[in-house]
C-alpha positions as CSV (number, residue, x, y, z in Angstrom):
1,X,22.9,0.8,6.4
2,X,21.3,-2.8,6.4
3,X,19.4,-4.2,3.6
4,X,16.2,-4.6,6.7
5,X,12.6,-3.7,6.8
6,X,12.1,-1.0,9.2
7,X,8.5,-2.6,10.6
8,X,8.9,-6.3,9.6
9,X,12.5,-6.4,10.2
10,X,13.0,-8.9,7.2
11,X,16.2,-9.8,5.9
12,X,17.9,-11.0,2.7
13,X,17.9,-15.0,1.9
14,X,20.6,-16.8,0.9
15,X,20.2,-19.4,-1.4
16,X,21.6,-21.3,-4.9
17,X,20.9,-20.4,-8.4
18,X,20.7,-23.5,-10.6
19,X,21.5,-23.9,-13.6
20,X,20.8,-26.5,-17.1
21,X,23.5,-28.6,-15.8
22,X,22.7,-28.5,-12.0
23,X,25.8,-26.6,-11.2
24,X,25.1,-24.6,-8.0
25,X,26.1,-21.2,-7.5
26,X,25.5,-19.2,-4.4
27,X,22.9,-16.6,-4.4
28,X,21.0,-13.7,-2.1
29,X,17.8,-12.7,-2.6
30,X,17.5,-9.4,-1.8
31,X,14.0,-7.9,-0.8
32,X,12.0,-5.1,-3.1
33,X,13.1,-2.5,-0.4
34,X,11.6,1.6,-1.1
35,X,12.3,4.5,0.8
36,X,8.9,6.0,1.7
37,X,8.1,9.0,3.8
38,X,4.8,8.6,6.0
39,X,3.0,11.1,7.6
40,X,1.8,10.6,11.1
41,X,-0.9,12.9,11.9
42,X,-1.0,11.9,15.7
43,X,2.6,13.1,16.2
44,X,2.1,15.9,13.4
45,X,5.2,14.8,11.7
46,X,7.0,12.7,8.8
47,X,8.9,10.0,9.0
48,X,10.9,7.9,6.5
49,X,11.2,4.5,6.4
50,X,12.6,1.9,4.1
51,X,10.0,-0.7,3.8
52,X,9.2,-3.6,1.1
53,X,6.6,-3.5,-1.7
54,X,4.8,-5.8,0.4
55,X,4.8,-4.0,3.8
56,X,3.8,-0.6,1.8
57,X,0.9,-3.0,0.2
58,X,-0.4,-3.1,4.1
59,X,0.2,0.0,4.9
60,X,-2.3,1.4,2.2
61,X,-5.0,-0.9,3.1
62,X,-4.3,-0.7,7.6
63,X,-3.3,2.9,7.7
64,X,0.0,3.4,8.9
65,X,-0.7,4.1,12.5
66,X,-2.3,0.5,12.6
67,X,0.8,-1.0,11.1
68,X,3.3,0.4,13.5
69,X,1.0,-0.2,16.4
70,X,0.7,-3.8,15.4
71,X,4.5,-3.7,14.5
72,X,5.2,-2.4,18.2
73,X,2.7,-5.0,19.6
74,X,4.4,-8.2,18.1
75,X,8.0,-6.8,18.9
76,X,9.3,-6.7,15.5
77,X,9.5,-2.9,14.9
78,X,13.0,-2.2,13.9
79,X,13.7,1.7,13.7
80,X,12.2,3.2,16.8
81,X,9.6,6.6,15.4
């Protein structure tokens, strides 16, 4: 299973850690992924999605159906629901 947001499609970033002596070591910046169950009232069922904390806040604000509809429109929906 990839570390990827099911709704936005965001992935981990690559970068470097920098020490005090300015030595660089490769580092991977992982997302704050949470596995969450959402209820879809239109389909009368539950869906389990891996979403970031930021996406979760957006879902709390707009609602799951609006966020899914918007993601489908943009073409960023990774997991078909």
